[in-house]
VEXNU-655425 format. One line per 4 residues: their letters; for each residue y, x, z of N, C-alpha, C. Coordinates in steps of 0.1 Angstrom, whole numbers, plus 5000, padded with zeros to 4 digits. Layout:
<pts>
A> Y:X:Z:Y:X:Z:Y:X:Z  ...;
</pts>
This chain:
<pts>
XXXX> 6345:7415:4392:6342:7409:4405:6341:7420:4415  6348:7419:4426:6347:7430:4436:6335:7428:4445  6330:7439:4451:6319:7438:4460:6323:7433:4474  6314:7427:4481:6316:7423:4494:6320:7434:4504;
XXXX> 6331:7433:4510:6335:7443:4520:6329:7440:4534  6330:7449:4543:6325:7446:4557:6333:7435:4563  6325:7426:4569:6332:7415:4576:6332:7416:4591  6326:7428:4596:6325:7430:4610:6339:7433:4616;
XXXX> 6348:7438:4608:6362:7441:4613:6372:7435:4604  6373:7422:4604:6382:7416:4594:6397:7419:4597  6403:7424:4586:6417:7427:4587:6421:7437:4598  6412:7445:4602:6415:7455:4613:6416:7448:4626;
XXXX> 6412:7435:4628:6414:7428:4640:6406:7434:4651  6410:7431:4663:6403:7436:4675:6391:7426:4678  6381:7428:4670:6369:7419:4671:6363:7418:4685  6360:7429:4690:6354:7429:4703:6362:7423:4714;
XXXX> 6375:7424:4713:6384:7418:4723:6383:7402:4721  6382:7398:4709:6381:7383:4707:6367:7378:4711  6357:7385:4707:6344:7381:4710:6340:7382:4725  6346:7391:4731:6343:7393:4746:6338:7406:4750;
XXXX> 6337:7416:4741:6333:7429:4745:6319:7433:4744  6310:7426:4751:6296:7429:4751:6289:7422:4739  6283:7429:4730:6276:7423:4719:6262:7428:4718  6253:7421:4711:6239:7424:4710:6238:7435:4698;
XXXX> 6229:7444:4700:6226:7454:4689:6220:7447:4677  6223:7452:4665:6218:7446:4653:6202:7446:4653  6196:7457:4655:6182:7458:4655:6176:7457:4669  6172:7446:4672:6165:7444:4685:6155:7433:4684;
XXXX> 6146:7432:4694:6136:7422:4694:6143:7409:4698  6142:7399:4689:6149:7386:4692:6141:7377:4701  6147:7368:4707:6139:7359:4716:6128:7351:4709  6117:7348:4715:6106:7342:4708:6109:7329:4702;
XXXX> 6119:7321:4707:6123:7308:4700:6130:7310:4687  6133:7322:4683:6139:7324:4670:6129:7329:4659  6116:7329:4663:6106:7333:4654:6103:7322:4644  6101:7324:4631:6098:7314:4622:6088:7320:4611;
XXXX> 6078:7312:4607:6069:7317:4597:6076:7318:4584  6073:7329:4576:6079:7330:4563:6075:7319:4553  6084:7315:4544:6080:7304:4535:6070:7308:4525  6062:7299:4519:6052:7302:4510:6043:7291:4506;
XXXX> 6047:7279:4509:6039:7267:4505:6039:7265:4490  6030:7257:4485:6029:7254:4471:6042:7248:4466  6048:7238:4473:6060:7232:4468:6071:7242:4469  6072:7250:4479:6082:7260:4480:6082:7269:4468;
XXXX> 6070:7274:4464:6069:7283:4452:6074:7276:4439  6070:7263:4438:6074:7256:4426:6089:7254:4425  6095:7250:4436:6109:7248:4436:6117:7261:4434  6112:7272:4440:6118:7285:4438:6118:7289:4423;
XXXX> 6107:7287:4417:6105:7290:4403:6115:7282:4394  6116:7269:4397:6124:7260:4390:6139:7264:4391  6143:7267:4403:6157:7271:4406:6160:7283:4398  6151:7293:4398:6153:7305:4390:6154:7303:4375;
XXXX> 6146:7294:4370:6146:7291:4356:6159:7284:4351  6165:7276:4360:6177:7269:4357:6190:7276:4360  6188:7289:4365:6200:7297:4369:6209:7290:4379  6202:7284:4389:6210:7277:4399:6211:7286:4412;
XXXX> 6220:7282:4421:6221:7289:4434:6219:7279:4445  6212:7283:4455:6210:7274:4467:6215:7282:4480  6221:7275:4489:6225:7281:4502:6212:7285:4509  6201:7278:4507:6189:7281:4513:6185:7296:4511;
XXXX> 6188:7301:4499:6185:7314:4496:6196:7324:4498  6208:7320:4493:6220:7329:4494:6224:7332:4509  6222:7322:4518:6226:7324:4532:6214:7327:4540  6203:7330:4534:6191:7334:4541:6187:7324:4553;
XXXX> 6187:7311:4549:6184:7301:4559:6169:7303:4564  6167:7302:4578:6154:7304:4583:6145:7291:4581  6151:7280:4577:6143:7268:4575:6140:7265:4560  6142:7274:4551:6141:7271:4537:6127:7266:4534;
XXXX> 6117:7272:4539:6103:7267:4536:6101:7253:4541  6105:7250:4553:6103:7237:4559:6110:7226:4551  6123:7229:4548:6131:7219:4541:6126:7216:4527  6122:7227:4519:6118:7225:4506:6104:7217:4505;
XXXX> 6096:7220:4515:6083:7213:4516:6086:7198:4519  6097:7195:4527:6100:7181:4530:6106:7173:4519  6111:7180:4509:6117:7174:4497:6132:7173:4499  6138:7183:4506:6153:7184:4507:6157:7198:4503;
XXXX> 6169:7200:4497:6173:7213:4493:6189:7212:4492  6195:7224:4494:6209:7225:4493:6214:7234:4481  6220:7228:4472:6225:7235:4460:6239:7239:4461  6241:7252:4457:6255:7257:4458:6260:7258:4444;
XXXX> 6271:7250:4441:6277:7250:4428:6289:7259:4427  6294:7261:4415:6306:7270:4413:6303:7284:4415  6291:7289:4413:6288:7303:4414:6283:7307:4428  6282:7321:4429:6277:7326:4442:6287:7336:4448;
XXXX> 6300:7335:4444:6310:7344:4449:6322:7336:4455  6325:7338:4467:6335:7330:4475:6348:7338:4475  6359:7330:4475:6372:7335:4476:6376:7339:4490  6369:7334:4500:6372:7337:4514:6361:7347:4519;
XXXX> 6364:7352:4531:6355:7362:4537:6352:7359:4551  6344:7349:4554:6341:7346:4567:6332:7356:4573  6334:7360:4586:6328:7371:4593:6313:7369:4595  6308:7356:4594:6294:7353:4597:6286:7350:4584;
XXXX> 6292:7349:4573:6286:7343:4561:6279:7354:4552  6267:7351:4547:6260:7360:4539:6262:7359:4524  6270:7349:4521:6274:7347:4507:6285:7358:4503  6283:7364:4491:6292:7375:4488:6306:7369:4485;
XXXX> 6316:7378:4486:6330:7374:4484:6336:7383:4473  6346:7378:4467:6353:7386:4456:6361:7377:4447  6362:7380:4435:6369:7372:4425:6359:7365:4416  6358:7352:4418:6348:7344:4411:6350:7344:4396;
XXXX> 6340:7344:4388:6341:7342:4373:6333:7330:4368  6325:7324:4377:6316:7313:4372:6324:7301:4368  6321:7296:4356:6328:7283:4351:6318:7278:4341  6309:7269:4345:6299:7264:4336:6301:7248:4336;
XXXX> 6306:7242:4326:6308:7228:4326:6295:7220:4326  6284:7227:4322:6271:7220:4322:6264:7221:4335  6269:7228:4345:6262:7230:4358:6259:7217:4364  6268:7207:4365:6264:7194:4372:6251:7188:4365;
XXXX> 6250:7188:4352:6239:7182:4346:6226:7190:4349  6227:7203:4350:6216:7212:4353:6211:7210:4367  6220:7208:4376:6217:7206:4390:6210:7192:4391  6215:7182:4385:6209:7169:4386:6195:7169:4379;
XXXX> 6194:7176:4368:6181:7176:4361:6170:7183:4371  6174:7193:4378:6165:7200:4387:6162:7191:4398  6171:7184:4404:6168:7175:4415:6158:7164:4410  6160:7159:4398:6151:7149:4393:6137:7155:4391;
XXXX> 6136:7167:4386:6123:7174:4383:6116:7177:4396  6124:7181:4407:6118:7184:4420:6113:7171:4427  6118:7160:4423:6115:7148:4431:6121:7147:4444  6133:7153:4446:6139:7154:4459:6144:7140:4464;
XXXX> 6142:7137:4477:6147:7125:4482:6161:7126:4488  6165:7138:4491:6178:7141:4497:6183:7154:4492  6194:7154:4485:6200:7167:4480:6214:7169:4486  6216:7181:4491:6229:7185:4496:6236:7194:4486;
XXXX> 6248:7190:4483:6256:7197:4473:6267:7204:4480  6267:7218:4479:6278:7225:4486:6284:7235:4475  6293:7243:4479:6299:7253:4470:6305:7264:4478  6308:7275:4471:6316:7285:4477:6330:7280:4477;
XXXX> 6339:7286:4485:6353:7283:4484:6359:7288:4471  6366:7279:4464:6371:7283:4451:6387:7281:4452  6393:7288:4460:6408:7287:4461:6415:7291:4448  6408:7298:4439:6413:7302:4426:6415:7291:4416;
XXXX> 6408:7279:4418:6409:7268:4409:6420:7259:4413  6426:7252:4403:6436:7243:4405:6432:7231:4414  6419:7226:4412:6414:7215:4421:6405:7220:4432  6405:7233:4434:6396:7239:4444:6382:7236:4443;
XXXX> 6377:7231:4432:6363:7228:4429:6360:7213:4431  6369:7205:4435:6366:7191:4437:6360:7184:4425  6365:7187:4413:6360:7181:4401:6345:7184:4399  6341:7196:4403:6327:7199:4401:6318:7190:4411;
XXXX> 6323:7187:4423:6315:7179:4431:6314:7165:4425  6325:7160:4419:6325:7147:4413:6314:7147:4402  6314:7157:4394:6305:7158:4382:6291:7158:4387  6287:7165:4398:6274:7166:4402:6269:7152:4408;
XXXX> 6278:7146:4416:6275:7132:4421:6272:7123:4410  6280:7123:4400:6278:7113:4389:6265:7116:4381  6262:7129:4379:6250:7133:4372:6237:7130:4380  6238:7132:4393:6226:7129:4401:6224:7114:4401;
XXXX> 6234:7106:4402:6232:7091:4401:6226:7087:4388  6229:7094:4378:6224:7091:4364:6210:7096:4363  6207:7108:4367:6193:7114:4365:6183:7112:4376  6188:7110:4388:6179:7109:4400:6185:7098:4409;
XXXX> 6185:7086:4404:6192:7075:4412:6186:7072:4425  6174:7076:4428:6168:7073:4441:6171:7084:4452  6177:7095:4447:6180:7106:4456:6193:7103:4464  6192:7105:4477:6204:7104:4486:6213:7117:4483;
XXXX> 6226:7115:4484:6235:7126:4480:6244:7129:4492  6243:7142:4497:6252:7147:4507:6261:7158:4501  6274:7157:4503:6282:7168:4499:6287:7176:4511  6286:7189:4510:6291:7198:4521:6302:7206:4514;
XXXX> 6314:7202:4517:6326:7207:4509:6334:7217:4517  6341:7226:4510:6351:7234:4516:6363:7225:4520  6374:7231:4526:6385:7223:4530:6395:7219:4520  6392:7224:4507:6402:7221:4496:6416:7224:4500;
XXXX> 6418:7234:4509:6431:7238:4514:6439:7226:4520  6431:7216:4525:6437:7205:4531:6444:7195:4522  6442:7196:4509:6449:7187:4499:6442:7174:4499  6450:7163:4503:6444:7150:4505:6439:7144:4492;
XXXX> 6445:7146:4481:6441:7140:4469:6428:7146:4464  6425:7158:4467:6412:7164:4464:6401:7158:4472  6403:7156:4485:6393:7150:4494:6391:7136:4489  6402:7129:4485:6401:7115:4480:6393:7114:4467;
XXXX> 6394:7124:4459:6387:7125:4446:6372:7125:4448  6367:7133:4458:6353:7133:4461:6348:7120:4468  6356:7115:4477:6352:7103:4485:6352:7091:4475  6359:7091:4465:6359:7080:4456:6346:7078:4449;
XXXX> 6338:7089:4449:6324:7088:4443:6314:7083:4453  6318:7080:4465:6309:7075:4475:6296:7082:4477  6296:7095:4480:6284:7102:4484:6278:7095:4497  6266:7096:4500:6260:7090:4512:6266:7097:4524;
XXXX> 6268:7110:4524:6272:7118:4535:6283:7128:4530  6294:7128:4538:6305:7138:4535:6304:7148:4547  6301:7160:4544:6299:7171:4554:6310:7182:4552  6316:7186:4563:6325:7197:4562:6324:7204:4576;
XXXX> 6319:7217:4576:6316:7224:4588:6329:7231:4594  6331:7229:4607:6341:7237:4613:6336:7251:4617  6323:7252:4618:6316:7265:4620:6317:7271:4634  6329:7273:4639:6331:7280:4652:6342:7273:4660;
XXXX> 6343:7277:4672:6354:7271:4681:6367:7277:4676  6378:7270:4679:6391:7274:4673:6395:7288:4676  6392:7293:4688:6397:7307:4692:6391:7317:4683  6379:7315:4677:6373:7325:4669:6377:7325:4655;
XXXX> 6385:7316:4651:6389:7315:4637:6396:7328:4631  6404:7335:4639:6410:7347:4633:6400:7358:4629  6389:7358:4635:6379:7368:4631:6367:7363:4623  6364:7350:4626:6352:7344:4619:6356:7336:4607;
XXXX> 6367:7330:4606:6370:7321:4595:6385:7324:4590  6387:7336:4585:6400:7339:4580:6403:7331:4568  6415:7325:4567:6419:7317:4556:6416:7302:4559  6410:7299:4570:6407:7285:4574:6414:7282:4587;
XXXX> 6416:7269:4590:6422:7264:4602:6414:7253:4608  6411:7254:4621:6403:7243:4627:6410:7230:4626  6423:7229:4628:6430:7216:4628:6430:7211:4614  6431:7219:4604:6430:7214:4590:6417:7208:4587;
XXXX> 6406:7215:4591:6393:7210:4589:6391:7196:4596  6396:7195:4608:6396:7182:4615:6403:7171:4607  6414:7175:4601:6422:7165:4593:6414:7161:4580  6407:7170:4574:6398:7167:4563:6387:7157:4567;
XXXX> 6381:7159:4578:6370:7150:4583:6376:7137:4587  6387:7137:4593:6393:7124:4597:6397:7116:4584  6402:7122:4574:6406:7116:4561:6393:7111:4554  6382:7118:4555:6370:7114:4549:6365:7101:4555;
XXXX> 6366:7100:4568:6362:7088:4575:6370:7076:4571  6383:7079:4570:6392:7068:4566:6390:7063:4552  6388:7073:4543:6386:7069:4529:6372:7064:4526  6363:7068:4534:6349:7063:4533:6347:7049:4536;
XXXX> 6357:7044:4544:6357:7029:4547:6344:7024:4552  6337:7032:4561:6324:7027:4566:6312:7028:4557  6315:7033:4545:6304:7034:4535:6298:7049:4534  6306:7058:4540:6302:7072:4539:6300:7078:4553;
XXXX> 6289:7084:4556:6287:7091:4569:6295:7104:4569  6302:7106:4580:6309:7119:4581:6301:7128:4591  6301:7141:4587:6293:7151:4594:6299:7164:4595  6296:7172:4606:6302:7185:4607:6292:7194:4615;
XXXX> 6294:7207:4615:6285:7216:4622:6292:7227:4629  6285:7232:4639:6291:7243:4647:6280:7253:4651  6284:7266:4651:6275:7276:4655:6279:7282:4669  6269:7287:4676:6272:7293:4689:6266:7307:4689;
XXXX> 6271:7316:4698:6265:7329:4698:6276:7340:4696  6288:7336:4694:6299:7346:4691:6308:7348:4702  6304:7344:4714:6312:7347:4726:6320:7335:4731  6317:7323:4725:6324:7311:4729:6318:7307:4743;
XXXX> 6326:7300:4751:6322:7294:4763:6317:7280:4761  6309:7275:4771:6304:7261:4769:6316:7252:4769  6326:7255:4777:6338:7246:4777:6345:7246:4764  6345:7257:4757:6352:7258:4744:6343:7249:4734;
XXXX> 6330:7250:4735:6322:7242:4726:6324:7227:4728  6324:7223:4741:6326:7209:4744:6340:7204:4739  6350:7213:4740:6364:7209:4735:6364:7207:4720  6356:7216:4713:6356:7215:4699:6348:7202:4695;
XXXX> 6337:7199:4702:6330:7187:4699:6339:7174:4701  6347:7175:4712:6356:7164:4715:6366:7162:4703  6371:7173:4698:6380:7172:4687:6374:7166:4675  6361:7170:4672:6354:7165:4661:6351:7150:4662;
XXXX> 6348:7146:4674:6345:7132:4677:6358:7124:4675  6369:7129:4680:6382:7123:4679:6386:7122:4664  6381:7130:4656:6383:7130:4641:6374:7120:4634  6366:7113:4641:6357:7103:4635:6344:7108:4630;
XXXX> 6340:7121:4634:6327:7126:4629:6316:7119:4636  6306:7115:4628:6294:7107:4633:6282:7115:4635  6280:7125:4626:6267:7133:4627:6271:7148:4630  6264:7154:4638:6267:7168:4643:6254:7177:4642;
XXXX> 6256:7189:4638:6246:7199:4639:6251:7211:4647  6242:7216:4655:6246:7228:4664:6234:7238:4663  6238:7250:4660:6228:7261:4659:6232:7274:4663  6223:7283:4664:6225:7297:4668:6230:7306:4657;
XXXX> 6241:7313:4658:6245:7323:4648:6235:7335:4649  6230:7339:4637:6222:7351:4635:6229:7360:4626  6230:7373:4630:6238:7382:4622:6230:7386:4609  6236:7384:4597:6229:7388:4585:6227:7403:4583;
XXXX> 6237:7411:4587:6236:7425:4584:6247:7432:4593  6247:7445:4592:6256:7453:4600:6270:7451:4595  6272:7445:4583:6285:7443:4578:6291:7429:4582  6284:7422:4591:6289:7409:4596:6291:7410:4611;
XXXX> 6298:7400:4616:6301:7399:4631:6289:7400:4639  6289:7407:4650:6278:7409:4659:6275:7396:4667  6263:7394:4672:6259:7384:4681:6263:7388:4695  6269:7379:4702:6273:7382:4716:6261:7378:4725;
XXXX> 6256:7366:4723:6244:7362:4731:6236:7352:4723  6223:7351:4727:6214:7340:4722:6213:7329:4732  6218:7317:4727:6217:7306:4736:6203:7301:4737  6199:7297:4750:6185:7293:4752:6183:7279:4747;
XXXX> 6171:7276:4743:6168:7262:4738:6172:7251:4748  6171:7254:4761:6175:7244:4771:6190:7241:4770  6198:7251:4767:6212:7249:4765:6215:7240:4753  6207:7241:4743:6209:7232:4731:6206:7218:4735;
XXXX> 6196:7216:4743:6192:7203:4748:6204:7197:4755  6210:7205:4764:6221:7200:4772:6233:7197:4763  6236:7205:4753:6247:7203:4743:6244:7190:4736  6232:7188:4732:6228:7176:4724:6231:7163:4733;
XXXX> 6227:7164:4745:6230:7153:4755:6245:7150:4756  6252:7161:4758:6267:7160:4759:6273:7154:4747  6268:7158:4735:6274:7153:4723:6271:7138:4721  6259:7134:4725:6257:7119:4725:6266:7112:4734;
XXXX> 6269:7118:4746:6278:7111:4755:6292:7111:4750  6296:7120:4741:6309:7119:4735:6310:7109:4724  6298:7103:4720:6299:7093:4710:6293:7096:4697  6288:7108:4694:6282:7111:4682:6269:7102:4680;
XXXX> 6267:7098:4667:6256:7088:4664:6243:7095:4661  6244:7108:4657:6231:7115:4654:6235:7130:4656  6226:7137:4664:6228:7151:4667:6216:7159:4665  6217:7170:4657:6206:7179:4656:6210:7192:4662;
XXXX> 6204:7196:4673:6208:7208:4680:6196:7217:4683  6197:7230:4681:6186:7239:4684:6189:7253:4678  6182:7263:4683:6185:7277:4678:6184:7278:4663  6175:7272:4656:6173:7273:4642:6179:7262:4634;
XXXX> 6187:7253:4640:6193:7242:4633:6204:7248:4624  6205:7244:4612:6215:7247:4602:6221:7234:4597  6232:7235:4590:6239:7223:4585:6230:7213:4578  6221:7217:4570:6212:7208:4562:6199:7206:4569;
XXXX> 6197:7210:4581:6184:7209:4588:6181:7194:4589  6169:7190:4584:6165:7176:4584:6176:7166:4580  6184:7171:4570:6195:7163:4565:6191:7149:4560  6179:7147:4556:6174:7134:4551:6174:7124:4563;
XXXX> 6173:7129:4575:6172:7120:4586:6186:7115:4591  6196:7121:4585:6210:7117:4589:6215:7105:4582  6208:7100:4572:6211:7088:4565:6202:7077:4570  6207:7066:4575:6199:7055:4579:6191:7058:4592;
XXXX> 6197:7067:4601:6190:7070:4613:6189:7057:4622  6179:7058:4631:6177:7046:4640:6185:7049:4652  6186:7038:4660:6194:7039:4673:6187:7048:4683  6174:7050:4681:6166:7058:4691:6171:7072:4691;
XXXX> 6174:7078:4702:6179:7092:4703:6168:7100:4708  6166:7112:4702:6155:7121:4707:6157:7126:4721  6146:7129:4727:6147:7134:4741:6149:7149:4742  6145:7156:4731:6147:7170:4731:6154:7175:4718;
XXXX> 6161:7186:4719:6169:7190:4708:6160:7194:4696  6165:7191:4684:6157:7194:4672:6156:7209:4670  6145:7214:4667:6143:7228:4664:6145:7237:4677  6143:7230:4689:6145:7238:4701:6133:7236:4710;
XXXX> 6122:7242:4706:6109:7241:4714:6111:7248:4728  6104:7243:4737:6104:7249:4751:6099:7263:4750  6106:7273:4757:6102:7286:4756:6088:7288:4762  6080:7298:4756:6066:7300:4762:6067:7306:4776;
</pts>
């Protein structure tokens, strides 16, 4: 397995030209609205120990999510199947990349057993990109869904899948299992794909989401997420949201990109909480049925609320407190 290379200059591309030139320094005092208390509650410690004993991976840990403590205390967690090594090299992602070697046919049963032991009410199942596998990992998602239904039948299931290279039969294979939520993130606006999401295509991701909605036949909630902070304009964000809504996406998450290390793409700017409130309002006007928007919002933030949400829409963006 090869070590993760720098993602700050993917393929020798002119990153600063794409991002817009002016970027934030890596080590600087961040705005007060990005401060979060370190995790450490009793349930967090218990779940962390259990995950370690079962040799499982979670995006909460691998991607250094700022909300890990809150989510685990709430009874939600995001499991990353198919190992911890991705075949793609997105410029923003903290998951290592290289040649995967993970292949454990018992992993679905172990994930489901852990979900049952944790007493989770909502589990998100995601994976690294596995372009090396014939089915791109779709079969592993099927296995986990079936095992969770067997071992933890009261737990809601959300899948956060890769694009399966746009292969319709693989998307259909997962949708046939009827997860409660089908999530696939577009991550950034289309212009940023050459530096932020090499190997992926915005249009292809939209096709996957549109297909998921069609195959879900009203029984599966479709969801996607977008980050800001990489030099995109507000107009570009709204255009991307319009494309997602045109693809039938019902649930949306919007959050601030935070640079994991010097080896990742730099932050261009920190969006203010008030801007997230405005984006949330605009997203609802576009027709999204549930929107979580805020500086610390991530794809699985309050994911349990995205199933069976009420018609009441919040007045302020989730995770976006007013600045002091």
